[in-house]
A tleap script that builds the chain and sets N, CA, C and O, in Angstrom:
source leaprc.protein.ff14SB
mol = sequence {
  NMET ASP VAL VAL LEU LYS GLU LEU PHE SER
  THR ASP ILE GLY LEU LEU SER LEU PHE THR
  LEU GLY PHE ILE VAL ALA MET GLY LEU PHE
  LEU TRP TYR ARG LEU ALA LYS ASN SER ARG
  GLU CGLU
}
set mol.1.N position { 111.938 76.776 100.458 }
set mol.1.CA position { 111.846 78.103 100.537 }
set mol.1.C position { 111.303 79.011 99.199 }
set mol.1.O position { 110.808 80.135 99.121 }
set mol.2.N position { 111.611 78.058 98.269 }
set mol.2.CA position { 110.878 78.650 97.094 }
set mol.2.C position { 109.031 78.495 96.870 }
set mol.2.O position { 108.298 79.240 96.218 }
set mol.3.N position { 108.673 77.288 97.651 }
set mol.3.CA position { 107.391 77.348 97.775 }
set mol.3.C position { 106.881 78.179 98.876 }
set mol.3.O position { 105.769 78.609 98.570 }
set mol.4.N position { 107.179 78.486 99.785 }
set mol.4.CA position { 106.666 79.142 100.916 }
set mol.4.C position { 106.754 80.966 100.231 }
set mol.4.O position { 105.953 81.785 100.680 }
set mol.5.N position { 107.740 81.371 99.210 }
set mol.5.CA position { 107.070 82.363 98.550 }
set mol.5.C position { 106.144 82.639 97.944 }
set mol.5.O position { 105.240 83.468 98.056 }
set mol.6.N position { 106.593 81.343 96.779 }
set mol.6.CA position { 105.166 81.331 95.989 }
set mol.6.C position { 103.824 81.577 96.574 }
set mol.6.O position { 102.952 82.198 95.966 }
set mol.7.N position { 103.618 80.911 98.176 }
set mol.7.CA position { 102.426 80.951 98.674 }
set mol.7.C position { 102.206 81.873 99.131 }
set mol.7.O position { 101.045 82.137 99.442 }
set mol.8.N position { 103.268 82.772 99.369 }
set mol.8.CA position { 103.173 83.756 100.386 }
set mol.8.C position { 102.489 85.189 99.068 }
set mol.8.O position { 101.445 85.826 99.213 }
set mol.9.N position { 103.218 85.285 98.215 }
set mol.9.CA position { 102.569 86.037 96.985 }
set mol.9.C position { 101.507 85.830 95.989 }
set mol.9.O position { 101.014 86.631 95.195 }
set mol.10.N position { 101.219 84.389 96.232 }
set mol.10.CA position { 99.909 84.075 94.960 }
set mol.10.C position { 98.877 83.469 95.666 }
set mol.10.O position { 98.161 82.771 94.947 }
set mol.11.N position { 98.483 83.519 97.163 }
set mol.11.CA position { 97.412 82.941 97.795 }
set mol.11.C position { 96.895 84.052 98.158 }
set mol.11.O position { 97.645 84.928 98.588 }
set mol.12.N position { 95.744 84.236 98.086 }
set mol.12.CA position { 94.535 85.284 99.343 }
set mol.12.C position { 95.483 85.259 100.544 }
set mol.12.O position { 96.148 86.291 100.633 }
set mol.13.N position { 95.787 84.065 101.776 }
set mol.13.CA position { 95.801 84.482 102.762 }
set mol.13.C position { 97.511 85.010 103.090 }
set mol.13.O position { 97.898 85.630 104.081 }
set mol.14.N position { 98.047 84.700 102.320 }
set mol.14.CA position { 99.614 85.415 102.337 }
set mol.14.C position { 99.457 86.540 101.589 }
set mol.14.O position { 100.321 87.370 101.873 }
set mol.15.N position { 98.742 86.879 100.795 }
set mol.15.CA position { 98.831 88.616 100.343 }
set mol.15.C position { 97.830 89.378 101.412 }
set mol.15.O position { 97.502 90.537 101.155 }
set mol.16.N position { 97.416 88.833 102.431 }
set mol.16.CA position { 96.579 89.248 103.918 }
set mol.16.C position { 97.644 89.492 104.448 }
set mol.16.O position { 98.050 90.649 104.559 }
set mol.17.N position { 98.436 88.247 104.966 }
set mol.17.CA position { 99.519 88.395 105.407 }
set mol.17.C position { 100.583 89.037 105.583 }
set mol.17.O position { 101.166 89.247 106.647 }
set mol.18.N position { 100.926 89.441 104.285 }
set mol.18.CA position { 101.632 90.637 104.198 }
set mol.18.C position { 101.024 91.947 104.183 }
set mol.18.O position { 101.861 92.821 104.409 }
set mol.19.N position { 100.103 92.290 104.035 }
set mol.19.CA position { 99.209 93.625 104.433 }
set mol.19.C position { 99.250 93.727 105.427 }
set mol.19.O position { 99.710 94.807 105.798 }
set mol.20.N position { 98.871 92.842 106.412 }
set mol.20.CA position { 98.550 92.510 107.748 }
set mol.20.C position { 100.087 93.457 108.712 }
set mol.20.O position { 100.115 94.320 109.589 }
set mol.21.N position { 101.329 92.571 107.815 }
set mol.21.CA position { 102.470 92.823 108.425 }
set mol.21.C position { 102.978 94.242 108.195 }
set mol.21.O position { 103.510 94.899 109.090 }
set mol.22.N position { 102.766 94.736 106.799 }
set mol.22.CA position { 102.972 96.471 106.740 }
set mol.22.C position { 102.236 97.290 107.489 }
set mol.22.O position { 102.628 98.289 108.091 }
set mol.23.N position { 100.950 96.759 107.432 }
set mol.23.CA position { 100.237 97.663 107.965 }
set mol.23.C position { 100.849 97.969 109.536 }
set mol.23.O position { 101.115 99.135 109.827 }
set mol.24.N position { 101.039 96.989 110.431 }
set mol.24.CA position { 101.847 96.832 111.919 }
set mol.24.C position { 103.233 97.667 111.616 }
set mol.24.O position { 103.626 98.412 112.514 }
set mol.25.N position { 103.772 97.606 110.752 }
set mol.25.CA position { 105.357 98.152 110.648 }
set mol.25.C position { 105.031 99.735 110.802 }
set mol.25.O position { 105.474 100.335 111.782 }
set mol.26.N position { 104.204 100.447 109.762 }
set mol.26.CA position { 103.224 101.400 109.229 }
set mol.26.C position { 103.186 102.051 110.367 }
set mol.26.O position { 103.880 103.059 110.501 }
set mol.27.N position { 102.255 101.530 111.536 }
set mol.27.CA position { 101.632 101.717 112.727 }
set mol.27.C position { 102.628 101.893 113.410 }
set mol.27.O position { 102.836 103.081 113.656 }
set mol.28.N position { 103.403 101.128 113.860 }
set mol.28.CA position { 104.720 101.548 114.296 }
set mol.28.C position { 105.442 102.492 114.863 }
set mol.28.O position { 105.740 102.902 115.985 }
set mol.29.N position { 105.776 102.876 112.931 }
set mol.29.CA position { 106.745 103.872 112.477 }
set mol.29.C position { 105.876 105.201 113.021 }
set mol.29.O position { 106.287 106.169 113.662 }
set mol.30.N position { 104.755 104.948 112.616 }
set mol.30.CA position { 104.147 106.257 112.763 }
set mol.30.C position { 103.694 106.710 114.260 }
set mol.30.O position { 103.223 107.810 114.550 }
set mol.31.N position { 103.945 105.593 115.175 }
set mol.31.CA position { 103.739 106.284 116.527 }
set mol.31.C position { 104.677 106.504 117.157 }
set mol.31.O position { 104.654 107.112 118.227 }
set mol.32.N position { 105.995 105.907 116.439 }
set mol.32.CA position { 107.249 106.390 116.975 }
set mol.32.C position { 106.984 107.862 116.590 }
set mol.32.O position { 106.721 108.610 117.531 }
set mol.33.N position { 107.018 108.476 115.149 }
set mol.33.CA position { 107.308 109.632 114.847 }
set mol.33.C position { 106.177 110.624 115.782 }
set mol.33.O position { 106.415 111.807 116.026 }
set mol.34.N position { 105.333 110.144 116.092 }
set mol.34.CA position { 104.713 111.135 116.793 }
set mol.34.C position { 104.741 111.245 118.432 }
set mol.34.O position { 104.387 112.268 119.018 }
set mol.35.N position { 105.130 110.254 118.986 }
set mol.35.CA position { 105.551 110.379 120.044 }
set mol.35.C position { 107.044 111.151 120.433 }
set mol.35.O position { 107.191 111.861 121.427 }
set mol.36.N position { 108.128 110.846 119.410 }
set mol.36.CA position { 109.291 111.702 119.522 }
set mol.36.C position { 108.656 113.013 119.356 }
set mol.36.O position { 108.854 113.870 120.217 }
set mol.37.N position { 107.897 113.264 118.316 }
set mol.37.CA position { 107.750 114.623 118.126 }
set mol.37.C position { 107.576 115.166 119.049 }
set mol.37.O position { 108.347 116.063 119.392 }
set mol.38.N position { 106.179 114.716 119.998 }
set mol.38.CA position { 105.478 114.874 121.280 }
set mol.38.C position { 106.355 114.905 122.496 }
set mol.38.O position { 105.927 115.453 123.512 }
set mol.39.N position { 107.252 114.496 122.479 }
set mol.39.CA position { 108.403 114.721 123.474 }
set mol.39.C position { 109.502 115.617 123.504 }
set mol.39.O position { 110.255 115.912 124.432 }
set mol.40.N position { 109.447 116.127 121.928 }
set mol.40.CA position { 110.555 117.022 121.674 }
set mol.40.C position { 109.977 118.589 122.184 }
set mol.40.O position { 110.661 119.533 122.580 }
set mol.41.N position { 108.465 118.512 122.029 }
set mol.41.CA position { 107.728 119.667 122.283 }
set mol.41.C position { 107.609 120.340 123.899 }
set mol.41.O position { 107.616 121.497 124.319 }
set mol.42.N position { 107.510 119.153 124.476 }
set mol.42.CA position { 107.503 119.544 126.009 }
set mol.42.C position { 108.432 119.863 126.728 }
set mol.42.O position { 108.231 120.136 127.912 }
savepdb mol mol.pdb
quit
């Protein structure tokens, strides 16, 4: 497990994977917020 975390945080592809996962989570939260806001207005 230590090797996996080291590769995740120290290599370019690991950092790109973290960025991608973070972007997907942030986009999902943003879309959820917008849809919840729009459904309350109607």
